[in-house]
C-alpha positions as CSV (number, residue, x, y, z in Angstrom):
1,M,104.2,114.1,17.2
2,L,104.1,110.6,18.6
3,K,107.0,111.4,20.9
4,S,105.2,114.4,22.4
5,L,102.0,112.3,22.9
6,W,104.1,109.7,24.6
7,K,105.6,112.3,26.9
8,A,102.2,113.8,27.7
9,S,100.5,110.4,28.5
10,V,102.0,107.0,28.1
11,P,98.7,105.1,28.8
12,L,96.7,107.1,26.4
13,T,99.3,106.8,23.6
14,I,99.6,103.0,24.1
15,T,95.8,102.7,24.1
16,G,95.6,104.6,20.8
17,L,98.3,102.5,19.2
18,L,96.6,99.3,20.3
19,M,93.4,100.4,18.5
20,V,95.2,99.9,15.2
21,P,95.5,96.1,15.4
22,G,92.2,96.1,17.2
23,L,90.6,97.8,14.2
24,A,92.3,95.4,11.9
25,I,90.8,92.4,13.8
26,A,87.4,94.1,13.7
27,I,87.6,94.8,10.0
28,A,88.6,91.2,9.4
29,G,85.6,90.1,11.4
30,L,83.4,92.4,9.4
31,I,84.6,90.7,6.2
32,L,84.7,87.1,7.3
33,D,81.9,86.8,9.9
34,P,78.4,87.0,8.2
35,R,76.4,87.0,11.5
36,I,73.9,89.8,12.2
37,I,73.2,91.3,15.6
38,T,70.2,93.6,16.0
39,S,70.0,94.1,12.2
40,A,73.7,95.1,11.9
41,P,76.8,93.1,11.0
42,A,78.3,91.6,14.2
43,W,81.6,93.4,13.9
44,L,80.3,96.8,12.9
45,K,80.2,98.0,16.5
46,P,83.8,96.9,17.2
47,V,85.0,98.8,14.1
48,K,83.2,102.0,15.2
49,F,84.3,101.9,18.7
50,A,88.0,101.2,17.8
51,V,88.0,104.2,15.6
52,S,86.2,106.4,18.1
53,I,88.4,105.3,21.0
54,A,91.6,106.0,19.0
55,I,90.4,109.5,18.0
56,Y,89.5,110.3,21.6
57,V,92.6,109.1,23.4
58,F,95.0,110.6,20.8
59,T,93.1,113.9,21.1
60,L,93.2,113.9,24.9
61,A,96.9,113.0,24.8
62,W,97.5,116.0,22.5
63,A,95.5,118.3,24.7
64,F,97.6,117.1,27.6
65,T,100.7,118.4,25.8
66,L,99.3,121.9,26.4
67,I,99.2,121.5,30.2
68,P,102.7,120.1,30.9
69,E,102.7,121.2,34.6
70,R,99.5,119.3,35.5
71,R,101.4,116.0,36.0
72,K,99.0,114.5,38.5
73,T,95.9,115.3,36.5
74,R,97.5,113.8,33.3
75,R,98.5,110.7,35.2
76,V,95.1,110.0,36.9
77,V,92.9,110.9,33.9
78,G,95.2,109.2,31.5
79,W,95.2,105.9,33.3
80,A,91.5,106.0,34.1
81,T,90.7,106.7,30.5
82,A,93.1,104.1,29.1
83,I,91.7,101.4,31.4
84,A,88.1,102.2,30.8
85,M,88.6,102.3,27.0
86,A,90.5,99.0,27.1
87,V,87.8,97.3,29.1
88,E,85.1,98.6,26.8
89,I,86.7,97.5,23.5
90,I,87.6,94.1,25.0
91,I,84.1,93.4,26.1
92,I,82.6,94.7,22.8
93,D,84.9,92.5,20.8
94,L,84.3,89.5,23.0
95,Q,80.5,89.9,22.8
96,A,80.7,90.3,19.0
97,S,82.7,87.0,18.8
98,R,80.0,85.3,20.9
99,G,77.3,86.6,18.5
100,T,75.5,88.7,21.0
101,T,75.1,92.4,22.0
102,S,77.4,94.2,24.4
103,H,75.1,96.9,25.6
104,F,71.8,96.6,27.6
105,N,72.3,92.8,27.6
106,Y,71.0,91.0,30.7
107,G,70.1,87.8,28.9
108,T,72.5,85.7,31.0
109,R,74.5,86.4,34.2
110,L,77.7,86.7,32.2
111,D,76.1,89.2,29.8
112,A,74.8,91.3,32.8
113,V,78.3,91.2,34.4
114,F,79.9,92.4,31.2
115,F,77.5,95.3,30.8
116,T,77.8,96.3,34.4
117,I,81.6,96.3,34.2
118,M,81.4,98.5,31.0
119,G,79.0,100.9,32.6
120,T,81.0,101.3,35.8
121,A,84.2,101.8,33.8
122,I,82.7,104.5,31.6
123,V,81.1,106.4,34.5
124,A,84.4,106.4,36.4
125,Q,86.2,107.6,33.3
126,T,83.7,110.4,32.7
127,L,83.9,111.6,36.3
128,T,87.7,111.7,36.2
129,S,87.4,113.7,33.0
130,V,86.0,116.5,35.2
131,A,89.5,116.9,36.6
132,A,90.9,117.4,33.1
133,A,88.2,120.0,32.4
134,A,89.1,121.8,35.6
135,A,92.8,121.8,34.5
136,F,91.9,123.3,31.2
137,W,89.7,126.0,32.8
138,H,92.5,127.0,35.2
139,Q,95.2,126.9,32.5
140,T,96.4,130.1,30.8
141,F,96.9,129.3,27.1
142,E,99.2,131.2,24.8
143,D,96.7,130.6,22.0
144,R,93.6,132.0,23.7
145,A,91.2,130.7,21.0
146,L,92.6,127.2,21.3
147,G,92.3,127.5,25.1
148,W,88.6,128.3,24.8
149,A,88.1,125.5,22.3
150,L,89.6,123.0,24.8
151,R,87.7,124.3,27.8
152,L,84.3,124.4,26.1
153,G,85.0,121.3,24.0
154,I,85.8,119.0,27.0
155,S,82.8,120.4,28.9
156,I,80.4,119.6,26.1
157,T,82.1,116.2,25.7
158,I,81.4,115.4,29.4
159,L,77.8,116.4,29.0
160,G,77.6,114.2,25.8
161,S,79.0,111.3,27.8
162,F,76.3,111.6,30.5
163,T,73.6,111.3,27.8
164,G,74.6,107.6,27.7
165,A,72.7,107.2,31.0
166,L,69.4,108.0,29.2
167,M,69.9,104.8,27.2
168,T,70.1,102.5,30.2
169,R,66.6,103.2,31.4
170,P,64.0,100.4,30.9
171,T,61.6,101.2,28.0
172,P,57.8,101.0,28.5
173,N,57.7,97.7,26.5
174,Q,60.5,96.2,28.6
175,L,58.7,97.2,31.9
176,A,55.4,95.8,30.5
177,A,57.1,92.5,29.6
178,A,58.6,92.3,33.1
179,Q,55.2,92.9,34.7
180,A,53.8,90.2,32.6
181,G,56.3,87.8,34.0
182,H,58.6,87.6,31.0
183,G,61.6,89.1,32.7
184,M,63.9,91.7,31.1
185,P,66.7,90.1,29.2
186,V,67.3,93.6,27.7
187,I,67.3,96.7,29.9
188,G,67.6,100.0,28.0
189,A,67.8,101.0,24.4
190,H,69.2,103.7,22.2
191,T,66.1,103.8,20.0
192,V,63.2,105.9,21.3
193,G,59.7,104.7,20.2
194,A,60.7,101.2,19.1
195,S,63.0,98.3,19.9
196,D,66.6,98.5,18.8
197,G,67.5,96.9,15.5
198,G,65.2,98.6,13.0
199,P,66.3,100.2,9.7
200,G,69.3,102.5,10.1
201,L,71.6,104.8,8.2
202,P,74.5,103.0,6.4
203,G,77.7,102.8,8.5
204,T,76.2,104.4,11.7
205,G,73.1,102.3,12.0
206,W,71.2,105.4,13.4
207,S,67.5,104.8,13.2
208,T,65.7,106.1,10.1
209,E,62.3,105.6,11.5
210,H,62.5,106.6,15.2
211,G,64.4,108.7,17.6
212,D,68.0,107.6,18.3
213,L,69.9,108.8,21.3
214,R,73.2,107.7,19.8
215,I,73.1,110.8,17.5
216,P,73.3,113.5,20.3
217,H,75.6,111.2,22.2
218,F,78.0,111.0,19.3
219,I,77.8,114.8,18.6
220,G,78.4,115.6,22.3
221,L,81.4,113.2,22.7
222,H,83.3,114.7,19.7
223,A,83.1,118.3,20.8
224,L,86.7,117.9,22.1
225,Q,87.8,117.2,18.5
226,V,85.6,119.6,16.5
227,L,86.1,122.8,18.5
228,P,89.9,122.7,18.7
229,L,90.0,121.8,15.0
230,I,87.9,124.9,14.2
231,A,90.2,127.1,16.3
232,L,93.3,125.7,14.5
233,V,91.8,126.1,11.1
234,L,90.9,129.8,11.9
235,R,94.5,130.4,13.0
236,R,95.7,130.7,9.4
237,R,93.1,133.2,8.4
238,L,92.1,135.5,11.2
239,S,93.4,137.6,14.1
240,T,93.5,136.4,17.6
241,E,90.5,138.5,18.6
242,A,88.4,137.2,15.8
243,R,89.4,133.6,16.4
244,V,88.5,133.9,20.1
245,R,85.0,135.3,19.4
246,L,84.3,132.9,16.6
247,T,85.5,129.9,18.6
248,I,83.2,130.8,21.5
249,T,80.4,131.3,18.9
250,A,81.1,127.9,17.4
251,A,81.0,126.3,20.9
252,G,77.6,127.9,21.6
253,S,76.3,126.8,18.3
254,Y,77.7,123.3,18.8
255,F,76.1,123.0,22.2
256,A,72.8,124.2,20.8
257,L,73.0,121.6,18.0
258,F,73.7,118.9,20.6
259,A,70.6,120.0,22.6
260,L,68.3,120.1,19.6
261,L,69.4,116.6,18.5
262,L,68.8,115.4,22.0
263,L,65.3,116.8,22.2
264,Q,64.5,115.4,18.7
265,A,65.7,111.9,19.8
266,L,63.7,112.1,23.1
267,R,60.6,112.9,21.1
268,G,61.0,109.7,19.2
269,Q,61.6,111.5,15.9
270,S,63.9,110.2,13.2
271,I,66.8,112.4,12.1
272,L,65.5,112.0,8.5
273,D,61.9,112.9,9.3
274,P,61.8,116.2,11.3
275,D,58.4,117.7,12.0
276,P,57.6,121.4,11.5
277,L,58.6,122.3,15.1
278,T,62.0,120.6,14.7
279,L,62.5,122.2,11.3
280,T,61.7,125.6,12.8
281,A,64.1,125.0,15.6
282,F,67.0,124.0,13.3
283,A,66.3,127.0,11.0
284,A,66.4,129.3,14.1
285,W,69.7,127.6,15.1
286,A,71.3,128.2,11.7
287,L,70.1,131.8,11.6
288,V,71.3,132.7,15.1
289,T,74.6,131.0,14.5
290,S,75.1,133.0,11.3
291,L,74.2,136.3,13.0
292,C,76.5,135.6,15.9
293,A,79.4,134.8,13.6
294,W,78.8,137.9,11.6
295,R,78.5,140.1,14.7
296,S,81.7,138.6,16.1
297,M,83.6,139.5,12.9
298,D,81.9,142.9,12.8
299,W,82.6,143.6,16.5
300,V,86.3,142.8,16.1
301,A,86.6,144.8,12.9
302,S,85.6,148.1,14.6
303,P,88.4,150.3,15.9
304,A,86.7,150.7,19.3
305,A,86.3,147.0,19.7
306,R,90.0,146.4,18.9
307,E,90.9,148.8,21.7
308,I,88.7,146.9,24.2
309,V,90.0,143.5,23.2
């Protein structure tokens, strides 16, 4: 497997492998460094990002093995992604070692430069990912269900990445402080309805009292892993026709979940405290998903449908 990943994209494979010692360093920091940054252990973010980056780059390298003739796309997207991820994890680790935040930090000129570099790198990487998405959409896959999972998965991942821009906007409190002459040492936040750093879920730190844009951001980013995994799991149990329709259904359901979580976060509502409107929306999502999955199986099971497919 490692050999095929290396052949598909050397920079992505190297980046993924470098996350292993990077994760070890972050875990050591988590154990040995007692400092707290915005209510979380200083090295928790480096741990999370090292894992997330490793998963993403290895997944993308694996996906590239399925488009072997797209050499230019693999080279450009691979290098852009590897450089952006390396820049991001280096700055995150460096800021953790300094005992300060890496995101939304404009407290000093150096902090502002670091965050600007990170933001620019991620925007560039996201834009180049569109080329990878175009390659998947134009590719004819032998496994049609997996092909749809990759096309729809990377499309949702790109949308999920763009939700990061919502976190960079100044909050009302930050604008009020600036107008009062206190400046804005922090510009942006992932918490909606309060300042970052309040009570959060164990491990993730997602707010338990207010909306948190990191939740839909996380869900969106990992569509590229979840949807192909669903297509591969279904391979052992169902026919090609059933897998194609169920994979497309899963993608539609996944996108709807992402949208619902985004709306919930923007309303300033904690994931643990949904109001009746949110509960109704999630119940409708679960019902529609179940009905679509059932209809997909029922449609494929009919003789007429099999002839059409």
